DODO-491856 format. One record per atom (N, C-alpha, C, CB): x, y negated, z. Coordinates in steps of 0.02 Angstrom, whole numbers, plus 50000, padded with zeros to 5 digits. Each point is the difference from the previous one (the first is absolute). Glycine has a CB too. Example, Ala and Ser with C-alpha at 12.3 -4.5 7.8 and 13.67 -1.06 7.14 Angstrom:
<atoms>
506605028450390/499554994150000/500454994050000/499055005950062/500774988849902/500424994150003/499614994550037/500595003249892/
</atoms>
This chain:
<atoms>
499215091750527/500194999649930/499844989049970/499475018849981/500684972550034/499884995150005/499965003349935/500344991250097/498845002549917/499864996949937/500524992149973/498645006150037/501414993449888/499844994349998/499614997649898/501174998750135/498834995349875/499254999649966/500594992049965/498375006650108/501824996649815/500714993649971/499194997049941/501985008749988/498454985450034/499194993949993/500534995549933/499174996750178/500585000149761/500054995949993/499744997349924/500765002450100/500084993949904/499814997049874/500575005049995/499764982249945/500365015149976/500595009349980/500585000850060/500104998749839/500254997450174/500625000850047/500035005850064/500064987049969/499165011350042/499695005750048/499615010749932/499364982150119/500355009849827/500255011149997/500655003249944/498435002850012/502024990749964/500955004449980/500134996349935/499935015150042/500314982649948/500244997749959/500715002149949/499274993350080/501155012349962/500804999450020/499765008649936/500684991750187/500195008949840/500175007949945/500155007250041/500724991549906/498695011950124/500505004550015/500275004550001/499804996050018/500505002249923/500595003250016/500524995950035/499755006649906/500264988050128/500474995850047/499555002150068/500524988249911/499105013050084/499375002450054/500505004650048/498725001049910/500974998250159/500355002850074/499685006049988/500154990150095/500385018049916/499385006150018/499615000450053/500615006049953/498924992650028/499555000150068/500235007850040/498764992049937/501115006250129/500325007650045/499395005149978/500674994150131/499445010649932/499335005850011/499774998950044/500285008249963/499384983050082/499665000850048/499744993150001/500595009650056/499534986749839/499424996049926/499295003850009/501064998649886/498804998650061/499405002250026/499314994149965/500815005650127/498824999149793/499454993949976/499435002750007/500604994449919/498785003650083/499425006649996/499564991449909/499625011050231/500284997049772/499814997749921/498945002949964/501885003249977/498374991149984/498645000550008/499924998349947/499354994550115/500515006249854/499915004349920/499115004550011/501785003849979/498024993149942/499325003049977/499855004850028/500064997049913/500875009150063/499725008650031/500365003050066/499835003649871/500334987650171/499875004950067/500674994950029/499465016249962/500874987850096/500354996050052/500425005950014/499144990650050/501675005249965/500665005650007/500274993150055/500365009949850/500164997750156/500494995350074/500654999749965/499505005350130/500934992349862/500745004549952/500404996950030/499785002649880/500685000450139/500514997449983/500364993749971/499705009350007/500614985350022/500054994449979/500525000449920/499764995450147/499825002449822/500754998749916/499994994150004/499865008049895/500714989850059/500594994449950/499064991249987/501345016849869/498594987150107/499434994750009/499095002850031/500854993849883/498655005450090/499174996250071/499815001849923/500014986050134/499155017749865/499514999449968/499594994549971/500185008050056/500114985249961/499644998849980/500634991549942/498715008450124/501644996449908/500924996049944/500164997449975/500235003349988/499485001850004/500055003149889/500764999150005/498764993349902/501455012150125/500395004049972/500734996150022/499085005049899/500504990550155/500734994449979/500524999350106/498924987649853/501105012950163/500674998250062/499554996550040/501254998049937/498745004150152/499704992150027/500495005150071/498254991749933/501345000450106/500085001350076/500165005750075/499404992549931/500195013150012/499765004150053/500775003549993/498425001649995/501855003149990/500205006350057/500854994650009/499225017449943/500724975650037/500875001050056/499494996450045/501574998349933/497925000050089/499544997750059/500065007850033/499024988949944/500715012050001/499655008950058/500895002150035/498655009349879/501694988950089/501015006450020/499884994750055/501285005149872/498644987650131/500474997350039/499545000750049/500794992449936/498535006650062/499535000950046/499925005350047/499624994649924/500655011350037/499935008550038/500675000850064/499545007149855/500654989450111/501094998850064/499904996050012/501065003349964/498474988950058/499594995650058/499435005550043/500054987149910/499795011950060/499335003150026/500075010150033/499324989049881/500865012750050/499955008850029/499345000149995/500945002750091/498714996449867/499505000349968/499655003549939/500374992650058/499115011449904/500284999349940/499204995849988/501115012149965/498954986449942/499584993950002/499805002849958/500364990050039/499075008349951/499514999349955/499654994249947/500015007450087/500494989549860/499484995849964/499774998749922/500384995950098/499035000449942/499345002749943/500124993749984/498975009250036/500864988949895/500604995149921/499194997449970/501525010749937/498264981650104/499484996149933/500414992750018/498445006949997/501734992549937/500134991549976/499404999749932/501684998350031/498674994049944/499764999649950/500354993849947/498975005950072/501334995749867/500344994649956/499934993550031/499775006149896/500324988750126/499904992249985/499544998850033/500334998749902/499435007550149/499384997050036/500024992050058/499745014949989/499884983150019/499904992350051/499665001450024/500154991849959/499855009450138/499824999350027/499085000250023/501284996949971/499054999549990/498694998950014/499885006149953/499414982749986/501045019849952/499815005849982/499865004850056/500604997549903/499695006350148/500035003350066/499184999350042/501494996650003/498594997250012/499244997750027/499444994850011/500575005850030/499204993149884/500144993349994/499474996749927/501445002950062/498565002149920/499685001249941/499695007049960/500714990650007/498985009549945/499925006049975/500355008449994/499634989449964/500995008750053/500655005949974/500075004850075/500914990049900/498865006150138/499905003350062/500785001750070/498895005749895/501844995050054/500365006949977/499895004550073/501084994249901/499065001250168/499675003750063/500035003650014/499564997450000/499385001649974/499795005950017/500125006349948/499234992550067/501165006449882/500275006349990/500395005850019/499764993649955/500895000350087/500655000649994/499795004650060/500774988949942/498555008450107/499915003050069/499645008049978/499784986250077/499975012649905/499365007249944/500595002750019/499064997549869/501745004650099/500385002549971/500445004750061/499894989849897/499985000050156/500225003750069/499725004650038/500354991850005/498845007949999/499785004850036/500185007749996/499264991549998/500425011749918/500295004549978/500555001850000/499374998349964/501414997350040/500565001950005/499845003850104/500794988449870/499035004550153/499965002150089/499535009049998/499774982450062/499885018049931/499505006450002/500415005749993/499024994749947/501145004949961/500505008249975/500454998750036/499895003349882/500504993550132/500664998950026/499855002450084/500434988949902/498945011350095/499985000150104/499765007050011/499524986250042/500595019149895/499855005250003/500225002649983/499464998750011/501295000049975/500755001950026/500435000049989/499755003350021/500264990550028/500564999050058/499464994650054/501455000549907/499424998550144/499494995950086/500094990649941/500795009650199/498464988049786/500274991449991/500134993850067/499225002349885/501494993650089/500334995150044/499784996049993/500775002550008/499644991749990/500084992849986/499504999349927/501404998550062/498374997549903/499534997349977/500264994549990/499215005650041/500754989749910/500664994749975/499554999449921/501545005350075/498484991849883/500144996349942/500754992849978/498545004450022/501944995949941/500204993449970/500014998749937/500544999850077/499264994849941/499664992249953/500564999049964/499224992650084/500685005549854/500725000249930/499624996349964/500685012049985/499364979850029/499394997149945/500384994149993/498725004550034/501074988249927/500144993050005/500214997249952/500175001250089/500115002449872/500274994849939/499744999749939/500925001350041/498485003349938/499224998349989/499624993350031/499995012750000/500194987950072/499404991150018/500564994850022/498695005550070/501814997149879/500784994250011/499964998349915/501095007050119/498694995349847/499944997449954/499284999049971/501125003749996/498474997250046/499314993349951/499774997750022/499675002849938/500744997250128/499754994150058/499734998850049/500024998149943/499915009650076/499664997550085/499694998650038/500324999349986/499384999050050/500034994750035/500315004750067/498924990749939/501485005350078/500505003250061/499265002550048/501434989950003/498445006050010/499315000650065/499605005449963/499794986150054/500175013749885/499535007250020/500135004650014/499534998149954/501095001749998/500515006150031/500145000650063/500504999449915/499574998450084/500255003850099/499305003750039/500964987050039/498405008749961/499184999650023/500015009049944/499314980750013/500845019049928/499545009949994/500755000549988/498445003749924/502134995350092/500565005150036/499705001850076/501164993949933/498455002050120/500035001850042/499675004750016/500334992050008/499075005849952/499235005149961/500025009849997/499964987549894/500715010750064/500165009049992/500395002650035/499885000249905/500224992850154/500485008150056/499305001750051/501714994650030/497724997949956/499785005950049/499505003549957/500164994050119/499585007949830/499545001149973/500335008650012/499534987049917/501205013850069/500355004349996/500055006150071/500504990049911/499465004050139/500075002150097/499185001850017/501144988950051/498435011149912/499194999950007/499795002649961/499854992150038/500255011049881/499645004949980/500625005150007/498994993749921/501425008050092/500715002649961/500455002050065/499994991049881/500035006750196/499994999550062/501125001749970/498165005250088/501974989749869/500564998449972/499934991350032/500085010749878/500304992850215/500374997549999/500764991850030/498945009849940/501264995349983/500624992249976/499715002549926/501544997950092/498694993849890/500065000549927/500754994650004/498425002249946/501854999350004/500834997849999/500184999649954/500305003950072/499814988649948/500224993049946/500594999949957/499564993650085/500705009649853/500284996949943/500344993550000/499205006049958/501074990050054/499784990149963/499925002649906/501174988350108/498655006149901/499845002149899/500704996550002/498424998449929/501985004049986/500644992449961/499674998649971/501065001549983/499244997549974/499874994849951/499455002649923/501384995050053/498394997849907/499955005049925/500514994349985/498605007149953/501864994349992/500344997349907/499634995849992/500335009249932/500004984750017/500444998950031/499994991850031/500515010449927/498964987050069/500054991650005/500124998150088/499004997749878/500964994250130/500084999750071/499105001650041/501294989749976/498425008050002/499385001050015/499825002449986/499864995650015/500185012049972/499935008350024/500165000250065/500325005549898/500404993450106/500075001250030/499874995450066/500495006949913/499384989450106/499764992850024/499275007150030/500534984049886/499125018150058/499305001950029/500175005250046/499274997449900/501325009550067/500195004150048/500104999150058/500285003149930/500204991850076/499904997250078/499754998550044/500324998949970/499015000449991/499344998950038/499505004350053/500134994549900/500115008950021/499935003349992/500285004150057/499784995849894/500915008750112/500205003250060/499944994450069/500855008349916/499194985650100/500004994750064/499135005150005/500944982749974/498735016950009/499265002850005/500075004150044/499594999049897/500455007150034/500295009250050/500414998750068/500335007449875/499984988450144/500404999650042/499535001150097/500874991249876/498765002650090/499474992150045/499495010450033/499624978849862/500035022650072/499465003749998/500235003750047/499554999249893/501115004950122/500575005050022/499914998050100/501104999049850/499054995550141/500184995350071/499154997450037/501434993549931/497915006450003/499544998850047/499485009349996/500054981949976/500195020850003/499645006250009/500665005250015/498834996949913/500975006350147/500355004250053/500015006049961/499614994750114/499905010849843/499925005749938/500574997249930/498415002750038/501734990549969/500425001849937/500664996949990/498975001649950/501564999650045/500545003350022/500874997749946/498825011150049/501084984749942/500844996649951/500385001750006/499964992749994/500655014849964/500285006250010/500714996449930/498615012250052/501044982749905/500615000049953/499994994050016/500035008049907/500444986750046/500154993049964/500325004949942/500264988150104/500185015349881/500505000349963/499885001549940/500525001950081/498434998649878/499894999149917/500144992049994/498975010449974/501284984750079/499784991049953/501104999649968/498504988650138/501745017549907/500914998249964/500225005049941/500504996650128/498865008349847/500105004749943/500074994949914/499135011150090/500834984249904/500334996749953/500744997249990/498924998650007/501014997650054/501014995850018/500465008050005/499674985750118/499615021349900/500565005149992/500005005149979/500244996550060/499464998549854/500245006449973/499125007049999/501714995750071/498295003649926/498955007050042/499914998649956/499265000350117/500254995649862/499484998349947/500275004949936/499714986050044/499865014449935/500165004549919/499784997449975/500055009149999/499054985450033/499894998249900/499754991650069/499195015849843/500284979850137/499704993050030/499815002850083/499364994049864/500735011450140/499545002650061/500115005950029/499224994749955/500945010650043/499765007250018/500925001249994/498365004049939/501424999650134/500934999750021/499995008649965/500354990450159/500485010949848/500005004349984/500395009650009/499634987049956/500665015750077/499785006250031/501064999050055/498685010449858/501464985850117/500375001250069/499744993250050/501235006849937/498484984550035/499404997850059/499695002750022/499894994149974/499725012949971/499195004150038/500485004050057/498905003849874/501825001250095/499845000850079/500244996450041/499905009149987/500574986350047/500134994250028/499475000250028/500684994249938/498815002050040/499164997850051/499665004650030/499704992649928/500675013850008/499555004950055/500315001550070/499575006149897/500924998050113/500444998650072/500474993150053/500015011149931/499744983350001/499914997050093/499144998150045/501324992349956/498115010949968/499524999050037/500025005150030/499454993349946/500405013350105/500415002349991/500285000850086/500044995649858/500614998250103/500695004050092/499454992149988/502045009550033/497564987749988/499574993150031/499425001950021/500414992249929/499235014750059/499305001250022/500555005650059/498714998249868/501665006950124/500225001250064/500454996550056/499775008149934/500244984150059/500144995750049/499104998350046/501344994349909/498115005550025/499644997450040/499545008750074/499874986249858/500495016750101/499435009849994/500594998350079/499675013049819/500744988450191/500655003250039/500204994550046/500495007749902/499714984850075/499814995650061/499524996350033/500735000449967/498764999649965/499104995150034/500264991150000/499465011950127/500904988849823/499744993049978/500514999049934/499594994250135/500135002949829/499874995449929/500734997249966/498754995250057/501595005549941/500665000749936/500234994849988/499625007749940/500914992750090/500444991349958/500115001749912/501064996450133/498684997949837/500525000549942/500124994750017/499765006749908/501084996650017/500484994049974/499454998249965/501315003049991/498814985949985/499654999149948/500384998549935/499204996650081/500635006549882/500405000749907/499324994149985/500635017449949/499214979050057/500024994149933/499764994150062/499505007449849/500404987850086/500004989850047/499064998950021/501264990949883/498495012050165/499134999450014/500304995450042/499095011449992/501134981349985/499944996150061/499024995949978/501874996850027/498325000949913/499464995949986/499525003649946/500744989350029/499435017849994/499395003649988/499604999750037/500415005649954/499834994650153/499634999750048/499564994949987/500765004850068/499814987849886/499394993750061/499605000449951/500594989650077/499095011649858/499344999749953/499805004950043/500194996649869/499905010350147/499425001450019/499844996750093/500145011749893/500244985250143/499804998250069/499744994549993/500755005350057/499454992249868/499694991350019/498995006349945/501794981249969/498025023050001/499454999949944/499545004550089/500695001649801/499835001450233/499545003750061/499744994350038/500715011250017/499664983850009/499634993550023/499714995449970/500585001450057/499334999249864/499474995949969/499305004349995/500954993449930/499305014850084/499245003349977/499764999350094/500295011949856/500014987650198/499684999050079/499634997049964/500704999350107/499674990449887/500004995149983/499134998749974/501475000949980/498265003150000/499665003149938/499135002550085/501645007749856/
</atoms>
């Protein structure tokens, strides 16, 4: 059984209509943990922390099993509205809590089934775009997250879904693009970060946002499937997937390069 730590902000938590979610296959599982104990259960259309809403998990697990032929267990830890600093660099330290849940899952599941791959999926970035996180700071913190997960939990790969956008104005769009450029650069600079989707950038134009920031269930199904397909390429073909561009990122990448050069000169 492969273990997947699903982390990030609200679009990792899931905000879709569960009635429109895929139904998980019998090879998809979820690890649960609360004050009454632990459990490994067949995956439903929602996850323990999704507050009754749909997530990427069923579509991801279905496609992952089709490609990899392995049962998959999702360990879910995502926080609405979280910025990257909340995960590694302020009093919240959400990454510590996520890793603790992952360790408990590893021990519990390991007594019931052989464990195969261990990896994380990171879906986050819109809050950092909206509130103007410095993209160089974001880049370094994302690399730090990948490094900590490897060091502390033996999670060899963290697969990154490039951020979407937070509507409505052009400045929010520009800031979100700069965060997306930082995610791309982090994946180029650190071997254990792998970009597996650029899809979210196009959700607004395709009518797949249900409000100013959250992906609808159709979008979550699409995203889960694409992430699984590209993780399959990474593992089976021993290469990083080649992703179709879904947004005009040229200016954001230029700004990031200018900022990086300024950092070096300082």
